[in-house]
VEXDREN-2710 file (C-alpha; in Angstrom, 1 decimal):
% VEXDREN-2710
k/r/px/py/pz
1/MET/40.6/84.1/141.6
2/LEU/39.6/85.5/138.2
3/LEU/36.8/82.9/137.8
4/ARG/35.2/84.0/141.0
5/LYS/34.6/87.5/139.5
6/VAL/32.6/86.2/136.6
7/PRO/28.8/87.2/137.0
8/GLY/26.5/84.3/137.7
9/PHE/29.3/81.9/138.6
10/VAL/28.5/79.8/141.6
11/PRO/31.3/77.7/143.0
12/ALA/30.4/74.1/143.7
13/SER/33.6/73.2/145.6
14/PRO/36.3/74.8/147.8
15/TRP/38.4/75.3/144.6
16/GLY/35.6/77.2/142.8
17/LEU/35.2/74.7/139.9
18/ARG/32.9/71.8/139.1
19/LEU/34.5/68.7/137.8
20/PRO/33.4/69.1/134.2
21/GLN/34.6/72.7/134.3
22/LYS/38.0/71.6/135.7
23/PHE/38.4/69.2/132.8
24/LEU/37.6/71.9/130.3
25/PHE/40.0/74.3/131.9
26/LEU/42.9/71.8/131.9
27/LEU/42.1/70.9/128.3
28/PHE/42.3/74.5/127.3
29/LEU/45.5/75.0/129.3
30/SER/47.2/72.0/127.7
31/GLY/46.2/73.1/124.2
32/LEU/47.7/76.6/124.9
33/VAL/51.0/75.0/126.0
34/THR/51.1/72.7/123.0
35/LEU/50.4/75.7/120.7
36/CYS/53.2/77.8/122.2
37/PHE/55.8/75.0/122.0
38/GLY/54.8/74.1/118.5
39/ALA/55.3/77.7/117.4
40/LEU/58.6/77.7/119.2
41/PHE/60.1/74.7/117.4
42/LEU/58.1/74.3/114.2
43/LEU/57.5/77.7/112.7
44/PRO/60.0/78.7/110.0
45/HIS/61.0/82.1/111.5
46/SER/61.3/81.0/115.2
47/SER/65.1/81.3/115.4
48/ARG/64.9/84.3/117.8
49/LEU/62.7/82.4/120.2
50/LYS/64.9/79.3/120.0
51/ARG/67.8/81.3/121.2
52/LEU/65.9/81.9/124.5
53/PHE/65.8/78.1/125.1
54/LEU/68.5/76.5/123.1
55/ALA/72.3/76.8/123.6
56/PRO/74.0/78.6/120.7
57/ARG/75.6/76.4/118.2
58/THR/78.3/77.3/115.6
59/GLN/79.1/75.3/112.6
60/GLN/82.5/74.8/111.0
61/PRO/82.8/76.3/107.5
62/GLY/82.5/73.8/104.8
63/LEU/80.1/71.2/106.4
64/GLU/77.0/71.9/104.5
65/MET/77.6/69.3/101.8
66/VAL/78.7/66.7/104.4
67/GLU/75.3/67.1/106.0
68/GLU/73.6/66.6/102.6
69/ILE/75.6/63.4/102.0
70/ALA/74.6/62.0/105.3
71/GLY/70.9/62.8/104.6
72/LEU/70.7/65.6/107.2
73/PRO/68.9/68.9/106.5
74/ARG/71.0/71.6/104.9
75/ALA/72.1/74.6/106.8
76/ARG/70.9/78.0/105.6
77/GLU/72.0/78.7/102.0
78/GLN/73.4/82.1/102.9
79/GLU/75.7/82.3/105.9
80/PRO/78.0/85.1/107.2
81/PRO/81.3/84.9/105.5
82/PRO/84.2/83.2/107.4
83/ASN/86.4/85.6/109.2
84/PRO/87.8/87.9/106.5
85/ALA/91.5/88.0/105.9
86/PRO/93.2/91.3/106.3
87/ALA/93.6/93.4/103.2
88/ALA/96.4/92.3/100.9
89/PRO/99.6/94.3/100.7
90/ALA/100.4/96.1/97.5
91/PRO/101.2/93.7/94.6
92/GLY/104.8/92.4/94.8
93/LYS/105.4/93.7/98.4
94/HIS/105.5/92.1/101.8
95/ASP/103.6/93.5/104.7
96/PRO/106.4/94.5/107.2
97/SER/104.0/94.6/110.1
98/SER/103.4/90.8/109.8
99/ARG/107.0/89.6/110.1
100/GLY/106.9/89.3/113.8
101/ARG/103.8/87.1/113.9
102/ARG/104.2/83.4/114.6
103/LYS/104.7/81.3/111.5
104/GLU/101.6/79.4/111.1
105/TRP/99.1/79.4/108.2
106/LEU/96.2/78.6/110.4
107/ARG/94.8/79.5/113.8
108/ARG/94.1/76.0/115.0
109/THR/92.1/74.7/118.0
110/ARG/93.4/72.0/120.3
111/PRO/91.0/69.0/120.8
112/THR/89.4/69.1/124.3
113/GLY/89.1/65.4/124.7
114/HIS/85.3/65.7/125.0
115/ARG/83.0/64.0/122.4
116/GLU/81.5/67.3/121.5
117/GLU/83.9/70.2/121.0
118/GLU/83.3/73.9/120.7
119/ILE/84.0/74.8/117.1
120/VAL/86.0/78.0/117.0
121/PRO/85.3/80.2/113.9
122/PHE/88.0/79.6/111.4
123/SER/90.4/82.2/110.1
124/PHE/93.4/82.4/107.8
125/ASP/96.3/84.8/108.5
126/PHE/96.9/86.1/105.1
127/ASN/99.6/88.6/106.0
128/ALA/101.5/86.0/107.9
129/PHE/101.3/83.8/104.9
130/ARG/102.6/86.5/102.6
131/SER/105.5/87.4/105.0
132/ARG/106.8/83.9/104.6
133/LEU/107.2/84.0/100.8
134/ARG/110.8/84.0/99.9
135/HIS/110.3/86.3/96.9
136/PRO/107.7/89.1/96.1
137/VAL/104.9/87.6/94.1
138/LEU/105.6/89.9/91.1
139/GLY/109.3/89.8/91.5
140/THR/111.8/92.6/92.1
141/ARG/112.1/93.6/88.5
142/ALA/115.9/94.0/89.0
143/GLY/117.7/95.7/86.2
144/GLU/114.7/97.0/84.4
145/SER/115.3/100.6/85.2
146/GLU/118.7/100.3/83.5
147/GLU/117.3/98.9/80.3
148/PRO/113.7/100.0/80.2
149/GLN/113.5/99.3/76.4
150/SER/115.2/96.0/76.5
151/ARG/114.2/93.4/74.0
152/VAL/113.0/91.0/76.7
153/ARG/110.8/93.7/78.3
154/ALA/109.3/94.5/74.9
155/GLN/108.5/90.9/74.3
156/ARG/106.9/90.6/77.7
157/GLU/104.8/93.7/77.0
158/LYS/103.7/92.2/73.7
159/ILE/102.4/89.1/75.6
160/LYS/100.7/91.4/78.1
161/GLU/99.0/93.2/75.2
162/MET/97.8/89.8/73.8
163/MET/96.2/89.0/77.2
164/GLN/94.6/92.4/77.4
165/PHE/93.2/91.9/73.9
166/ALA/91.9/88.4/74.6
167/TRP/90.2/89.7/77.8
168/GLN/88.7/92.8/76.3
169/SER/87.3/90.7/73.4
170/TYR/85.8/88.3/75.9
171/LYS/84.3/91.1/78.0
172/ARG/82.8/92.8/75.0
173/TYR/81.2/89.8/73.4
174/ALA/80.8/87.0/76.0
175/MET/81.2/88.4/79.5
176/GLY/79.8/85.8/81.9
177/LYS/79.7/83.0/79.4
178/ASN/82.3/80.2/79.7
179/GLU/84.2/81.0/76.6
180/LEU/84.3/83.4/73.7
181/ARG/83.5/82.5/70.1
182/PRO/85.5/85.2/68.3
183/LEU/84.2/84.7/64.7
184/THR/80.6/84.9/65.6
185/LYS/81.3/87.4/68.4
186/ASP/79.2/85.6/71.0
187/GLY/79.7/83.4/74.0
188/TYR/79.7/79.6/74.5
189/GLU/78.5/77.7/77.6
190/GLY/79.0/74.1/76.7
191/ASN/77.9/71.3/79.1
192/MET/81.2/70.5/80.9
193/PHE/80.6/72.7/83.9
194/GLY/77.1/71.7/85.1
195/GLY/75.6/75.1/84.6
196/LEU/78.4/77.1/86.1
197/SER/79.3/80.1/84.1
198/GLY/82.3/82.5/83.7
199/ALA/85.0/79.9/83.2
200/THR/87.1/82.4/81.3
201/VAL/86.7/84.9/84.2
202/ILE/87.9/82.5/86.8
203/ASP/90.7/81.2/84.7
204/SER/91.9/84.7/83.9
205/LEU/92.1/86.1/87.5
206/ASP/95.6/85.2/88.4
207/THR/97.0/86.0/84.9
208/LEU/95.5/89.5/85.0
209/TYR/96.9/90.0/88.5
210/LEU/100.3/88.7/87.5
211/MET/100.5/91.0/84.4
212/GLU/99.4/94.0/86.6
213/LEU/96.3/94.6/84.4
214/LYS/94.6/96.2/87.4
215/GLU/91.5/97.5/85.7
216/GLU/90.8/94.2/84.0
217/PHE/91.4/92.3/87.3
218/GLN/88.9/94.5/89.1
219/GLU/86.4/93.8/86.3
220/ALA/86.9/90.1/86.8
221/LYS/86.7/90.3/90.6
222/ALA/83.5/92.4/90.4
223/TRP/81.9/89.7/88.2
224/VAL/82.8/87.0/90.7
225/GLU/81.3/89.0/93.6
226/GLU/78.1/89.9/91.8
227/SER/77.4/87.3/89.2
228/PHE/79.2/84.0/90.0
229/HIS/76.3/81.9/91.4
230/LEU/76.7/78.3/92.6
231/ASN/73.0/77.4/92.7
232/VAL/73.2/75.2/89.5
233/SER/71.8/71.7/89.0
234/GLY/73.6/70.2/86.0
235/GLU/76.2/67.5/85.6
236/ALA/79.8/68.6/85.5
237/SER/83.3/67.3/85.0
238/LEU/84.8/66.9/88.4
239/PHE/88.3/67.4/86.9
240/GLU/87.5/70.5/84.9
241/VAL/85.6/72.2/87.7
242/ASN/88.4/71.5/90.1
243/ILE/91.4/72.6/88.0
244/ARG/89.7/75.7/86.4
245/TYR/87.2/77.0/89.0
246/ILE/88.6/75.7/92.3
247/GLY/92.2/76.2/91.2
248/GLY/91.5/79.7/89.8
249/LEU/89.7/80.9/93.0
250/LEU/92.3/79.5/95.3
251/SER/95.1/81.1/93.4
252/ALA/93.3/84.5/93.3
253/PHE/92.9/84.3/97.0
254/TYR/96.5/83.5/97.7
255/LEU/97.6/86.3/95.4
256/THR/95.3/89.0/96.8
257/GLY/93.8/88.0/100.1
258/GLU/90.3/88.9/98.9
259/GLU/87.8/86.8/100.9
260/VAL/85.3/86.5/98.1
261/PHE/87.7/84.0/96.3
262/ARG/88.2/81.9/99.4
263/ILE/84.5/81.7/100.3
264/LYS/83.5/80.8/96.7
265/ALA/86.2/78.2/96.4
266/ILE/85.1/76.4/99.7
267/LYS/81.4/76.5/98.8
268/LEU/82.1/75.2/95.3
269/GLY/84.3/72.5/96.8
270/GLU/81.4/71.3/98.9
271/LYS/79.4/70.8/95.8
272/LEU/82.0/68.4/94.4
273/LEU/82.1/66.1/97.5
274/PRO/79.2/63.8/96.4
275/ALA/81.3/62.6/93.5
276/PHE/83.2/60.5/96.1
277/ASN/80.1/58.5/97.1
278/THR/81.3/55.3/95.4
279/PRO/82.1/51.9/96.9
280/THR/85.8/52.5/96.7
281/GLY/85.8/56.3/97.4
282/ILE/87.5/56.8/94.0
283/PRO/85.3/59.6/92.5
284/LYS/83.3/59.3/89.3
285/GLY/84.4/61.7/86.6
286/VAL/81.0/63.4/86.4
287/VAL/79.3/65.0/89.5
288/SER/75.7/66.0/89.7
289/PHE/74.9/69.3/91.2
290/LYS/71.3/68.4/91.8
291/SER/70.3/68.5/95.4
292/ARG/69.7/65.1/97.1
293/SER/71.3/63.2/94.2
294/TRP/73.8/60.5/94.6
295/GLY/76.4/63.0/93.5
296/TRP/77.7/61.1/90.5
297/ALA/76.4/60.1/87.1
298/THR/77.0/57.8/84.2
299/ALA/76.6/54.5/86.0
300/GLY/79.1/51.9/85.0
301/SER/81.7/54.2/83.5
302/SER/85.3/54.2/84.5
303/SER/87.2/56.8/86.4
304/ILE/90.2/58.3/84.6
305/LEU/93.7/58.3/86.1
306/ALA/94.4/62.0/85.2
307/GLU/91.1/63.1/86.7
308/PHE/91.0/61.3/90.1
309/GLY/94.7/61.7/90.3
310/SER/94.6/65.5/89.9
311/LEU/92.6/66.6/93.0
312/HIS/95.3/66.5/95.6
313/LEU/96.8/70.0/95.3
314/GLU/93.5/71.8/95.3
315/PHE/91.7/69.8/97.9
316/LEU/94.5/70.0/100.4
317/HIS/94.3/73.8/100.0
318/LEU/90.6/73.7/100.5
319/THR/91.3/72.0/103.8
320/GLU/93.9/74.6/104.6
321/LEU/91.6/77.5/104.0
322/SER/88.4/76.0/105.5
323/GLY/89.8/74.0/108.4
324/ASN/87.5/71.2/107.2
325/GLN/89.4/67.9/106.9
326/VAL/86.8/66.4/104.6
327/PHE/88.5/67.8/101.5
328/ALA/91.9/66.3/102.3
329/GLU/90.2/63.0/103.2
330/LYS/88.1/62.8/100.1
331/ALA/90.8/63.7/97.6
332/SER/93.2/61.3/99.1
333/LEU/91.1/58.6/100.7
334/PRO/89.7/56.0/98.2
335/ARG/89.1/53.0/100.3
336/PRO/88.5/49.3/99.5
337/PRO/84.9/48.2/99.8
338/LEU/84.1/47.5/103.5
339/PRO/83.3/43.9/104.6
340/PRO/79.8/43.3/106.1
341/LYS/79.1/44.9/109.5
342/THR/82.4/46.8/109.4
343/ALA/82.6/50.6/110.0
344/PRO/85.3/52.8/108.7
345/CYS/87.7/54.1/111.3
346/SER/87.4/57.7/112.4
347/SER/90.1/60.1/111.3
348/PRO/92.5/61.5/113.8
349/HIS/92.0/65.0/115.2
350/ARG/94.1/67.8/113.9
351/GLU/96.3/69.0/116.7
352/ARG/97.9/72.4/117.2
353/GLY/101.2/72.7/115.3
354/MET/100.4/69.7/113.2
355/SER/100.7/70.3/109.5
356/PHE/98.0/68.9/107.2
357/TRP/100.8/67.7/104.9
358/ALA/101.6/65.0/107.4
359/PHE/98.1/63.5/107.8
360/SER/97.7/59.8/107.2
361/GLU/94.6/60.6/105.2
362/VAL/96.6/62.1/102.4
363/ARG/98.1/58.7/101.6
364/ASN/95.0/56.7/101.1
365/ILE/94.2/57.3/97.5
366/ARG/97.8/56.4/96.8
367/LYS/97.4/53.3/99.1
368/VAL/94.8/51.9/96.7
369/LEU/97.1/52.6/93.7
370/ARG/100.1/51.1/95.4
371/LYS/98.3/47.9/96.4
372/ILE/96.7/47.3/93.0
373/ASP/98.7/45.3/90.5
374/LYS/100.3/47.5/87.9
375/PRO/101.5/46.0/84.6
376/PHE/105.3/46.5/84.6
377/GLY/104.9/49.3/87.1
378/LEU/102.8/51.3/84.7
379/TYR/99.5/53.0/85.6
380/PRO/96.7/52.3/83.1
381/ASN/94.3/55.2/82.4
382/PHE/91.0/53.6/83.4
383/LEU/89.9/52.4/86.8
384/SER/86.6/51.2/88.0
385/PRO/85.3/53.3/91.0
386/VAL/83.1/50.3/92.0
387/SER/85.6/47.4/92.0
388/GLY/88.8/49.3/92.3
389/ASN/90.3/47.4/89.4
390/TRP/91.9/48.5/86.1
391/VAL/89.3/48.5/83.3
392/GLN/91.8/48.2/80.4
393/HIS/95.6/48.4/80.0
394/HIS/96.0/51.6/78.1
395/VAL/98.9/53.8/79.4
396/SER/99.6/57.3/78.3
397/VAL/101.6/60.2/79.6
398/GLY/99.4/62.4/77.4
399/GLY/95.7/62.7/77.6
400/LEU/93.9/60.5/80.3
401/GLY/97.1/60.0/82.3
402/ASP/99.2/63.2/82.2
403/SER/98.4/65.3/85.3
404/PHE/98.4/62.2/87.6
405/TYR/102.2/62.1/87.2
406/GLU/102.5/65.9/87.4
407/TYR/100.6/66.0/90.7
408/LEU/102.9/63.4/92.3
409/ILE/106.0/65.5/91.9
410/LYS/104.2/68.7/92.7
411/SER/102.7/67.3/95.8
412/TRP/106.3/66.5/96.9
413/LEU/107.3/70.1/96.2
414/MET/104.2/71.7/97.7
415/SER/104.7/69.8/100.9
416/ALA/108.1/71.5/101.3
417/LYS/109.6/68.2/100.3
418/THR/108.1/66.1/103.1
419/ASP/105.6/64.0/101.2
420/MET/107.9/61.1/100.7
421/GLU/105.2/58.8/99.3
422/ALA/104.5/61.2/96.5
423/LYS/108.2/61.5/95.7
424/ASN/108.7/57.7/95.7
425/MET/105.6/57.1/93.5
426/TYR/106.8/59.7/91.0
427/TYR/110.3/58.3/90.5
428/GLU/109.0/54.7/90.4
429/ALA/106.5/55.7/87.7
430/LEU/109.1/57.7/85.8
431/GLU/111.5/54.7/85.8
432/ALA/108.7/52.5/84.3
433/ILE/107.9/55.1/81.7
434/GLU/111.6/55.2/80.7
435/THR/111.8/51.5/80.5
436/TYR/108.7/50.7/78.5
437/LEU/107.5/53.9/76.8
438/LEU/110.5/56.0/76.0
439/ASN/111.9/55.8/72.4
440/VAL/114.4/57.5/70.2
441/SER/113.5/57.9/66.5
442/PRO/115.9/57.2/63.6
443/GLU/116.5/61.0/63.4
444/GLY/117.4/61.0/67.1
445/LEU/114.1/62.5/68.4
446/THR/113.2/61.3/71.9
447/TYR/109.5/60.7/72.5
448/ILE/107.1/59.0/74.9
449/ALA/104.9/56.5/73.1
450/GLU/101.6/55.1/74.3
451/TRP/101.1/51.5/75.5
452/ARG/98.1/49.3/74.8
453/GLY/98.4/45.9/76.5
454/GLY/102.0/45.5/75.6
455/ILE/101.8/47.1/72.1
456/LEU/103.3/50.5/71.5
457/ASP/101.6/53.3/69.5
458/HIS/104.6/55.3/68.3
459/LYS/102.8/58.7/68.7
460/MET/103.0/61.5/71.2
461/GLY/100.1/63.9/72.0
462/HIS/100.5/67.6/72.4
463/LEU/99.2/67.0/76.0
464/ALA/102.3/64.8/76.7
465/CYS/104.6/67.7/75.9
466/PHE/104.2/69.0/79.4
467/SER/106.5/66.1/80.5
468/GLY/109.7/67.9/79.5
469/GLY/108.9/70.6/82.1
470/MET/107.8/68.0/84.6
471/ILE/111.0/66.0/84.3
472/ALA/113.1/69.1/84.6
473/LEU/111.1/70.2/87.7
474/GLY/111.8/66.9/89.4
475/ALA/115.4/66.5/88.3
476/GLU/116.9/68.3/91.3
477/ASP/115.4/65.8/93.8
478/ALA/116.3/62.6/92.0
479/LYS/119.2/60.4/93.1
480/GLU/122.4/62.2/92.5
481/GLU/123.5/59.9/89.7
482/LYS/120.2/60.5/87.9
483/ARG/120.0/64.2/88.0
484/ALA/122.0/65.1/85.0
485/HIS/120.3/62.3/83.1
486/TYR/116.8/63.7/83.8
487/ARG/117.9/67.2/82.9
488/GLU/119.1/65.9/79.5
489/LEU/116.0/63.8/79.1
490/ALA/113.8/66.8/79.8
491/ALA/115.7/68.9/77.2
492/GLN/115.4/66.1/74.6
493/ILE/111.7/65.6/75.0
494/THR/111.2/69.4/74.8
495/LYS/113.2/69.5/71.6
496/THR/111.0/66.9/70.1
497/CYS/107.9/68.9/70.9
498/HIS/109.5/71.9/69.4
499/GLU/110.1/69.9/66.2
500/SER/106.4/69.2/66.0
501/TYR/105.9/72.9/65.8
502/ALA/108.8/73.6/63.5
503/ARG/107.7/71.0/60.9
504/SER/104.2/72.6/60.4
505/ASP/103.4/75.4/58.0
506/THR/102.0/77.5/60.7
507/LYS/104.8/76.8/63.2
508/LEU/102.2/75.6/65.6
509/GLY/102.0/72.0/66.8
510/PRO/99.3/69.4/66.0
511/GLU/97.2/67.6/68.6
512/ALA/99.2/64.4/68.1
513/PHE/102.3/63.5/66.0
514/TRP/103.7/60.1/64.9
515/PHE/106.9/58.4/64.4
516/ASN/106.3/55.8/61.7
517/SER/106.3/55.2/57.9
518/GLY/109.4/57.4/57.5
519/LYS/107.6/60.4/59.1
520/GLU/108.6/61.9/62.4
521/ALA/107.0/64.5/64.7
522/VAL/104.1/65.2/62.3
523/ALA/100.4/64.3/62.3
524/THR/99.4/61.6/59.8
525/HIS/95.6/62.3/60.0
526/LEU/93.6/65.4/59.5
527/SER/91.7/64.6/62.7
528/GLU/95.0/65.1/64.6
529/SER/96.2/68.2/62.8
530/TYR/94.3/70.9/64.7
531/TYR/95.7/73.3/67.3
532/ILE/93.4/74.6/70.0
533/LEU/95.7/77.2/71.7
534/ARG/97.2/74.5/73.9
535/PRO/99.9/75.5/76.5
536/GLU/102.0/72.3/77.1
537/VAL/104.9/73.1/74.8
538/VAL/105.5/76.6/76.1
539/GLU/105.0/75.3/79.6
540/SER/108.1/73.1/79.1
541/TYR/110.0/76.1/77.6
542/MET/109.3/78.0/80.7
543/TYR/110.6/75.3/83.1
544/LEU/113.6/74.6/81.0
545/TRP/114.4/78.3/80.8
546/ARG/114.2/78.7/84.5
547/GLN/116.5/75.7/85.0
548/THR/119.1/76.4/82.4
549/HIS/118.7/80.0/81.1
550/ASP/119.5/78.6/77.7
551/PRO/118.4/81.4/75.3
552/ILE/117.0/78.8/72.9
553/TYR/113.9/78.4/75.0
554/ARG/113.1/82.1/74.7
555/GLU/113.7/82.0/71.0
556/TRP/111.3/79.1/70.6
557/GLY/108.8/80.8/72.8
558/TRP/108.9/83.9/70.7
559/GLU/108.3/81.8/67.6
560/VAL/105.0/80.7/69.2
561/VAL/104.0/84.3/70.0
562/MET/104.6/85.2/66.3
563/ALA/102.6/82.2/65.1
564/LEU/99.7/83.0/67.4
565/GLU/99.6/86.5/66.2
566/LYS/99.7/85.5/62.6
567/HIS/97.4/82.5/62.5
568/CYS/95.2/82.7/65.6
569/ARG/94.4/86.3/66.2
570/THR/91.1/87.5/64.8
571/GLU/89.2/90.7/64.9
572/ALA/87.5/89.7/68.1
573/GLY/89.9/87.5/70.0
574/PHE/92.1/84.4/69.5
575/SER/90.9/81.2/67.9
576/GLY/92.3/77.7/67.4
577/ILE/92.9/76.5/63.9
578/GLN/91.8/73.3/62.2
579/ASP/95.0/72.4/60.3
580/VAL/98.5/73.4/61.3
581/TYR/99.8/72.2/57.9
582/ASN/97.7/74.8/56.0
583/SER/99.4/78.2/55.8
584/THR/95.9/79.8/55.6
585/PRO/94.1/77.7/58.1
586/ASN/90.4/77.8/59.1
587/HIS/89.6/78.9/62.6
588/ASP/87.6/76.8/65.0
589/ASN/85.8/79.8/66.5
590/LYS/86.7/79.2/70.1
591/GLN/89.0/81.2/72.5
592/GLN/89.7/78.5/75.1
593/SER/89.7/79.7/78.7
594/PHE/93.0/77.8/79.3
595/PHE/94.6/80.1/76.6
596/LEU/94.3/83.0/79.1
597/ALA/95.0/80.8/82.2
598/GLU/98.0/78.8/80.8
599/THR/99.4/79.7/77.4
600/LEU/99.7/83.4/77.9
601/LYS/100.8/83.0/81.5
602/TYR/103.6/80.6/80.7
603/LEU/104.8/82.8/77.8
604/TYR/104.8/85.8/80.1
605/LEU/106.8/84.0/82.8
606/LEU/109.2/82.7/80.1
607/PHE/110.2/86.4/79.5
608/SER/110.1/87.4/83.2
609/GLU/112.7/87.2/85.9
610/ASP/113.0/83.9/87.9
611/ASP/111.6/85.5/91.1
612/VAL/108.3/86.3/89.5
613/LEU/106.0/83.6/90.9
614/SER/109.2/81.9/92.1
615/LEU/109.3/78.1/91.9
616/GLU/110.6/78.2/95.5
617/ASP/107.3/79.6/96.7
618/TRP/104.7/78.3/94.2
619/VAL/103.6/75.2/92.3
620/PHE/101.2/75.4/89.4
621/ASN/98.2/73.2/89.2
622/THR/97.5/71.6/85.8
623/GLU/95.6/74.7/84.7
624/ALA/98.6/76.9/85.6
625/HIS/97.0/78.4/88.7
626/PRO/99.8/79.0/91.3
627/LEU/99.4/77.5/94.7
628/PRO/101.8/78.2/97.5
629/VAL/104.5/75.8/98.8
630/SER/104.3/75.1/102.5
631/HIS/107.2/76.8/104.3
632/SER/108.1/75.5/107.7
633/ASP/109.9/77.3/110.5
634/SER/112.5/75.8/112.7
635/SER/110.0/74.0/114.8
636/GLY/108.6/72.2/111.8
637/ARG/105.3/74.0/112.0
638/THR/103.7/75.6/108.8
END
């Protein structure tokens, strides 16, 4: 033994140690063991040592925020990106090599039946997805070679030039800021996005790609890769972040296959999940990005129908691209408060070949809305996320209510017409709107009024002008005896909205217009006479054109282009105006991000062929970001 070789050491027992020395030796040995294991499990950089003793563990993408909600420690902030998708085919072309692959959007894992399952790294087969589109993203451009200088092509090129000018002005004076202020030639951040920046960049991605502005698209993509950071701590509008940022990133990924857009969308989606931490599961309108917060702010405030009702499209695609069911469950699963000592049921596993469109979870937000008493079948605009009851009986198809109805019919279409609950809710709501809100003026103009506890306000907001396009979009799937009626109704509402433009001095429409005191389709107060580059009227023109090919809609669309050029274009970008009834209006000094995302995109599509972003393949979220329709093969799998 080593101790026997120490000079002067005289053993006092057969083992060579006296009793006190044995005690000291054992004390030293136990301290050494404690120190080693403490270093192994407690030191911050011991991950390599842990691998020697602990079984490897993988984590499903998109679970970081779930851990935070449950009070568990967060995973590392920077993780390797999920399995990258293959490079995208050239714009407007399919990848022929992918046609033989099995027709599934996801590589799914079959539950093993054990309590703890091995989590297989998630991947999305982008080439297989693109091969199932019925039309090239950018269309076939049939007939253009025969008439290269046609009037329609020249009009489309003009709109493309407007987009290029708007983008270049933003890049020059406000790159990375949320929006451009063209008069002062600087950027504007605002407080709506909780510290997130670059709203105009994200909103512009798919429009730049669609218009084949390749250099500009690469500029936007580079900014997302290098400068779009999610480590912010402000309070943001759940609705606005979802439709602009999440919608824009999802759309950019589906159009290009670039992994950076998918990864950013999923990580940002995780930051929105705490907004659902309410007694009912109906999210608050404001979400806090501060770590360890409750996730929602403004205690006691109401949730708005158009906001909590406009998460479905984006959150289902977050689940589709991450494999994480929490997004579909949160967006669609407001639940009644649980009785004491009751636990929520666990959600079913996702099995191979089972489309997420069919999950029971997607029906739960609607379940709350279907069970709650609705006055005359109408949906009021304000709901308490605490009690699950309506706060007041104000009904509007314009602001506060609009996109709830839009997302019902689009959920039906996006599900490849399998989401029957969305379809039924949409047509039931439309019937109630027709019965109680629809009016015809003495001059024969059809409009949708607002309802306040049984009393009608005979006005229609610019935001409500999307309804012409929505009704046209849903006409095909109505009962056979109602289809022609809905097509005519869509045309009449769109005509009324055109009149609100035609009756102004600038040929641009006011924020709201009234039908009373002998005045029709005009604003009666200066506070409602402004125009902020809104898209809803040209959105309806686009849908009506694609349905009817009536040239009147392109004529009306071109009138808007000319009015924008004359009254809204400035030296350094486009600006809204303060009074549409003043032929020399003052500008509001803001180029809204939705002008690039929606207004210019819808105008461009109005003058494009029908197979460009075909409505058979795509639905547009309420910020005009295209999201793909689920196409099924003969086995019913997607």
